[in-house]
C-alpha positions in Angstrom: 3.1 101.2 -5.6 2.9 98.0 -3.5 0.9 99.9 -0.8 -1.6 101.2 -3.4 -2.0 97.8 -5.1 -2.4 96.1 -1.6 -5.1 98.6 -0.7 -6.8 98.1 -4.0 -6.7 94.3 -3.7 -8.1 94.5 -0.1 -11.0 96.7 -1.4 -11.7 94.2 -4.2 -11.4 91.2 -1.9 -13.5 92.6 0.9 -16.1 94.5 -1.0 -16.6 93.4 -4.6 -15.6 89.7 -4.3 -18.1 88.6 -1.7 -21.0 90.3 -3.6 -19.7 88.7 -6.9 -19.4 85.3 -5.3 -22.9 85.3 -3.9 -24.3 86.6 -7.2 -22.4 83.9 -9.3 -23.9 81.1 -7.1 -27.4 82.5 -6.8 -29.8 79.9 -8.3 -31.8 82.3 -10.4 -28.7 83.9 -11.9 -27.2 80.5 -12.6 -30.4 79.3 -14.2 -30.5 82.4 -16.5 -26.8 82.0 -17.5 -27.2 78.2 -18.1 -30.4 78.8 -20.0 -28.7 81.2 -22.4 -25.8 78.8 -22.8 -28.2 75.9 -23.7 -29.8 78.1 -26.4 -26.5 79.1 -28.0 -26.3 76.2 -30.7 -29.7 77.3 -32.1 -28.7 80.9 -32.2 -25.3 80.3 -33.8 -26.8 78.2 -36.6 -29.6 80.8 -37.2 -27.1 83.6 -37.3 -25.0 81.8 -39.9 -28.0 81.3 -42.2 -28.8 85.0 -41.9 -25.3 85.8 -43.2 -25.9 83.4 -46.1 -29.1 85.3 -46.9 -27.3 88.6 -47.0 -24.3 88.2 -49.3 -21.4 90.6 -48.7 -21.6 91.9 -52.3 -23.1 94.8 -54.1 -26.1 94.0 -56.3 -24.1 95.5 -59.1 -21.1 93.2 -58.7 -19.8 91.7 -61.9 -17.9 88.9 -60.1 -19.3 85.5 -61.2 -19.3 84.0 -57.7 -21.1 87.1 -56.3 -23.7 86.9 -59.1 -24.3 83.2 -58.4 -24.7 83.8 -54.7 -27.0 86.8 -55.1 -29.1 84.8 -57.6 -29.6 81.9 -55.2 -30.7 84.2 -52.5 -33.1 86.1 -54.7 -34.7 82.8 -55.9 -34.8 81.0 -52.6 -35.0 83.6 -49.9 -37.9 81.9 -48.0 -36.1 78.6 -47.9 -32.8 80.1 -46.9 -34.4 82.2 -44.1 -36.4 79.2 -42.7 -33.5 78.0 -40.4 -33.1 81.6 -39.1 -36.8 82.0 -38.5 -37.0 78.8 -36.6 -34.0 79.6 -34.4 -32.9 83.2 -34.0 -36.4 84.4 -35.1 -38.0 82.6 -32.1 -35.0 82.6 -29.7 -37.1 83.6 -26.7 -39.0 80.3 -26.9 -35.8 78.3 -26.4 -34.6 80.6 -23.7 -37.9 80.4 -21.7 -37.8 76.6 -21.7 -34.1 76.4 -21.0 -34.1 78.7 -18.0 -37.1 77.0 -16.5 -35.4 73.6 -16.9 -32.2 74.7 -15.2 -34.0 76.4 -12.3 -36.2 73.4 -11.7 -33.1 71.2 -11.7 -31.6 73.3 -8.9 -34.8 72.7 -6.9 -34.6 68.9 -7.6 -37.8 69.1 -9.6 -38.8 67.6 -12.9 -36.9 69.9 -15.4 -38.8 68.8 -18.4 -42.3 69.5 -16.9 -41.1 72.9 -15.7 -39.8 73.7 -19.2 -43.2 72.7 -20.7 -45.0 74.9 -18.2 -42.8 77.9 -18.9 -43.1 77.4 -22.7 -46.9 77.4 -22.4 -46.9 80.5 -20.1 -44.6 82.4 -22.5 -46.8 81.6 -25.5 -49.9 82.7 -23.6 -48.5 86.2 -23.1 -46.3 86.6 -26.1 -48.1 84.9 -29.0 -51.9 84.8 -28.4 -53.7 83.2 -31.3 -55.3 85.6 -33.8 -57.1 84.7 -37.0 -56.1 81.0 -36.5 -52.4 81.9 -36.4 -49.8 82.6 -33.8 -48.0 85.9 -34.2 -44.2 85.5 -33.9 -43.2 89.2 -33.6 -42.5 88.9 -29.9 -40.9 85.5 -29.9 -37.5 86.8 -31.0 -35.3 89.5 -29.4 -38.3 91.5 -28.3 -39.4 88.7 -26.0 -36.1 87.9 -24.2 -36.8 89.8 -21.0 -40.4 88.5 -20.9 -39.0 84.9 -21.4 -36.7 85.4 -18.4 -39.5 86.8 -16.2 -42.1 84.2 -17.2 -39.7 81.2 -16.9 -38.7 82.3 -13.4 -42.3 83.0 -12.3 -43.8 79.8 -13.7 -41.0 77.6 -12.1 -41.2 79.4 -8.8 -45.0 78.9 -8.9 -44.5 75.2 -9.6 -42.0 75.0 -6.7 -44.3 76.7 -4.3 -47.2 74.4 -5.1 -45.1 71.3 -4.7 -43.4 72.5 -1.5 -46.9 73.0 0.1 -48.3 69.8 -1.4 -51.0 71.6 -3.4 -52.1 69.4 -6.2 -54.0 66.2 -7.0 -53.2 63.2 -4.8 -53.1 60.0 -6.9 -52.6 56.5 -5.5 -49.1 55.1 -5.5 -50.3 52.4 -7.9 -50.6 55.1 -10.6 -47.5 55.0 -13.0 -45.0 57.8 -12.2 -45.3 59.5 -15.6 -49.1 59.9 -15.2 -48.6 61.3 -11.7 -46.0 63.8 -13.1 -48.4 64.9 -15.7 -51.2 65.5 -13.1 -48.7 67.5 -11.0 -48.9 70.2 -13.7 -52.7 70.6 -13.7 -52.7 73.1 -10.8 -49.7 75.1 -12.0 -51.3 75.4 -15.5 -54.6 76.6 -14.0 -52.6 79.1 -11.8 -50.9 80.5 -14.9 -54.2 81.1 -16.7 -55.6 82.7 -13.5 -52.6 85.1 -13.0 -50.6 85.7 -16.2 -53.5 85.4 -18.7 -55.7 88.2 -17.1 -52.6 90.4 -16.9 -51.9 89.9 -20.5 -55.5 90.7 -21.5 -55.5 93.8 -19.3 -52.3 95.2 -21.0 -53.7 94.4 -24.4 -57.0 96.2 -23.6 -55.5 99.2 -21.8 -52.4 99.9 -24.0 -52.9 97.9 -27.1 -49.6 96.0 -26.5 -48.6 92.5 -25.9 -46.9 91.9 -22.6 -43.4 91.5 -24.2 -43.9 94.9 -26.0 -44.9 96.5 -22.7 -41.9 95.1 -20.9 -39.6 96.1 -23.7 -40.9 99.7 -23.5 -40.0 99.6 -19.8 -36.5 98.2 -20.4 -35.8 100.4 -23.5 -33.9 103.1 -21.5 -31.8 100.4 -19.9 -31.1 98.7 -23.2 -30.1 102.0 -24.8 -27.9 102.9 -21.8 -26.2 99.4 -22.0 -25.1 100.1 -25.6 -23.2 103.2 -24.6 -19.5 103.5 -24.3 -19.6 104.3 -20.5 -21.6 101.2 -19.9 -19.2 99.1 -21.9 -16.2 100.4 -20.0 -17.9 99.8 -16.6 -18.6 96.2 -17.6 -15.0 95.7 -18.8 -13.6 97.2 -15.6 -15.8 95.1 -13.3 -15.0 91.9 -15.2 -11.2 92.5 -14.9 -11.3 93.6 -11.3 -13.0 90.3 -10.4 -10.3 88.4 -12.5 -7.6 90.2 -10.5 -9.1 88.9 -7.3 -9.1 85.4 -8.7 -12.9 85.3 -9.6 -13.9 84.3 -13.1 -15.1 87.8 -14.1 -16.1 86.8 -17.6 -18.7 84.3 -16.3 -20.3 86.7 -13.9 -20.4 89.8 -16.1 -21.2 87.8 -19.2 -24.1 86.0 -17.5 -25.6 89.4 -16.5 -25.1 90.9 -19.9 -26.4 88.0 -22.0 -30.0 89.3 -22.1 -28.8 92.7 -23.3 -26.4 91.2 -25.8 -29.1 89.0 -27.4 -31.6 91.8 -27.4 -29.2 94.1 -29.2 -28.4 91.3 -31.7 -32.1 90.8 -32.3 -32.5 94.5 -33.0 -29.6 94.5 -35.5 -30.9 91.5 -37.3 -34.4 93.0 -37.6 -32.8 96.2 -39.0 -30.7 94.2 -41.4 -33.8 92.3 -42.7 -35.7 95.5 -43.1 -32.9 97.2 -45.0 -32.5 99.8 -42.2 -29.2 101.3 -40.8 -27.9 98.9 -38.1 -27.6 100.6 -34.7 -26.5 98.4 -31.8 -22.8 97.8 -30.9 -22.5 96.0 -27.6 -23.1 92.4 -28.5 -21.2 89.3 -27.3 -18.9 89.0 -30.4 -17.9 92.6 -30.0 -16.7 91.7 -26.5 -15.1 88.4 -27.5 -13.3 89.4 -30.7 -12.5 93.1 -30.2 -12.3 93.9 -26.5 -10.6 90.8 -25.1 -8.4 89.6 -27.9 -7.0 86.2 -26.9 -9.1 86.1 -23.7 -9.9 88.3 -20.7 -7.3 91.1 -20.4 -6.6 90.9 -24.1 -3.6 88.8 -23.3 -2.7 87.6 -26.8 -0.1 90.3 -27.1 1.3 89.3 -23.7 1.7 85.7 -24.9 3.7 86.9 -27.9 6.0 88.8 -25.5 6.4 85.8 -23.3 7.5 83.7 -26.2 10.7 85.9 -26.6 11.3 86.4 -22.9 14.7 85.7 -21.3 12.8 84.3 -18.3 12.4 80.5 -18.5 9.2 80.7 -16.6 7.6 83.2 -18.9 8.8 81.4 -22.0 7.2 78.2 -20.7 3.9 80.0 -20.0 4.0 81.6 -23.5 4.5 78.1 -25.2 1.8 76.6 -23.0 -0.7 79.5 -23.6 -0.2 80.2 -27.3 -2.6 77.7 -28.8 -5.4 78.1 -26.2 -5.1 81.9 -26.6 -5.8 81.6 -30.3 -9.1 80.2 -29.3 -9.7 82.8 -26.6 -8.9 80.5 -23.7 -6.3 82.2 -21.5 -6.6 80.6 -18.1 -3.0 79.2 -18.5 -1.7 82.7 -18.9 -3.9 84.3 -16.1 -3.0 81.7 -13.5 0.4 80.6 -14.8 2.0 84.1 -15.0 0.2 84.7 -12.6 -1.9 87.8 -13.5 -4.1 87.2 -10.5 -3.0 89.3 -7.5 0.1 90.4 -9.5 0.5 94.2 -9.0 3.0 94.4 -11.9 0.5 93.1 -14.5 -2.6 94.6 -12.9 -2.5 98.0 -14.8 -2.0 96.6 -18.3 -4.5 93.8 -17.6 -7.2 96.4 -16.8 -6.0 99.1 -19.3 -5.6 97.0 -22.5 -9.3 95.9 -22.8 -10.5 99.4 -21.8 -8.4 100.9 -24.6 -9.5 98.2 -27.0 -13.2 98.9 -26.1 -12.7 102.6 -26.9 -11.0 102.0 -30.2 -13.5 99.3 -31.3 -16.5 101.3 -30.2 -15.3 104.4 -32.1 -14.5 102.3 -35.2 -18.0 100.7 -35.2 -19.9 103.9 -34.4 -18.1 105.7 -37.3 -18.7 102.8 -39.7 -15.0 102.0 -40.1 -16.1 98.4 -39.5 -19.6 96.8 -39.8 -21.8 96.3 -36.7 -22.2 92.8 -35.4 -25.1 91.0 -37.0 -24.3 87.4 -36.3 -23.1 85.1 -33.5 -19.9 83.2 -33.9 -18.8 80.6 -31.3 -16.6 82.4 -28.7 -13.8 79.9 -29.3 -13.5 81.0 -32.9 -10.0 82.5 -33.5 -10.2 86.3 -33.2 -9.8 87.6 -36.8 -12.1 84.9 -38.2 -14.8 85.4 -35.4 -14.6 89.2 -36.0 -15.2 88.9 -39.7 -17.9 86.2 -39.3 -19.9 88.2 -36.8 -19.7 91.5 -38.8 -21.0 89.9 -42.1 -17.5 88.9 -43.4 -16.2 92.5 -43.2 -12.4 92.3 -44.0 -11.9 95.5 -42.1 -12.8 93.7 -38.9 -9.7 91.5 -39.4 -7.6 94.7 -39.7 -9.1 96.1 -36.6 -8.3 93.0 -34.6 -4.7 93.3 -35.8 -4.6 96.9 -34.7 -6.0 96.0 -31.3 -3.5 93.2 -30.8 -0.7 95.7 -31.5 -2.1 98.2 -29.1 -2.5 95.7 -26.3 1.0 94.4 -26.9 2.4 97.9 -26.6 0.5 98.5 -23.3 1.8 95.2 -21.8 5.4 95.7 -22.9 6.9 98.0 -20.2 5.1 96.1 -17.4 6.2 92.8 -19.0 9.9 94.0 -18.9 9.6 94.9 -15.3 8.1 91.5 -14.4 10.7 89.8 -16.5 13.5 91.6 -14.7 12.0 90.5 -11.4 11.8 86.9 -12.4 15.4 86.9 -13.9 16.7 88.0 -10.5 15.0 85.1 -8.9 16.1 82.6 -11.6 19.8 83.6 -11.9 20.9 82.1 -8.5 19.3 78.8 -9.6 21.0 78.8 -13.0 24.5 79.7 -11.6 26.7 76.6 -11.4 27.2 75.5 -7.8 30.7 75.0 -6.4 31.9 71.4 -6.1 32.9 70.4 -2.7 36.2 68.5 -2.4 
């Protein structure tokens, strides 16, 4: 057992970890991840308003509260949906600006000017004016991949021009703010010389806006990312990195954010259109169903720790209980420790994989609703699951089932680890003979 675990750890440490470490610190990956994080407050508020606009009641409900809520929505739909339309409905706008800002900051450039350039470039290709109006169809989930590509391109273009001193040279007496504004003249012209003709060509040749064309290219990848095998691969990679001491959730989550938000946008469009909701793999599905209590689905392990005969494990259980309720389990992962611990490796990998299979099956068979809203990842599991599925009470039951399953998976390995620790603790607890 120890030989197998040692070989596995060496493979992770020597093969996967170096790649993951380089990827996690690569400036473009970091900028994309930080850009998504910066956009989250807008998306969470917009998602909440979407839930309010779609009450969890049948139109035939006789309950007074349900009738009151349904009546408000019927009379004021446009006003209620306005916060959603200005946040989730145009989420790619915020993402384009946020990614450019963070990438520019990594180059020590003016982040605000880079964000403005990226925003303009994205609107040029995603929302060209027509009949004195800007179409918004490609500013939501459909435009996410375009927002990523355009923000990276425009910022790299700006960096290239500044690095080679290509621009207008103004005297030092000119105020800094004016010099900064003139620094954007050449990048703006370069955007209209490069991206704008490309956008016109795609519209003329294929009758599509650039985001629609890019989405058609990414469609097979998006579809594959919503499959159970893809989910299991992502879960496995995340927890292998954790076992090696690398924050797997940050690396894997950063890569998956674009797919998660695209899938969420698809679900919300289908909800607004009254169509069947199709996408499953969205961030709340990961946070509240797969990793109950944090990576490794360690909430059940915390409960086991609380009743352990080992003083060490009891102390970790007490220390980790409250954070785990809010999906923060670093005290458990590093305090147990789970990292590089062969006894806890198997359940740490297995519990989230089993949870993913159960939750995926339950969602695909409509035993619980699909995710249609974003809830903050620190929301306690049952509440976050219900919130993100449109206040479906069955999601709370599912979280309870997953918690029980993960506890059962951890139990035999916990007992072995407890026995090992008790053997180490007993000599310390034995009273020492008093010397005369």
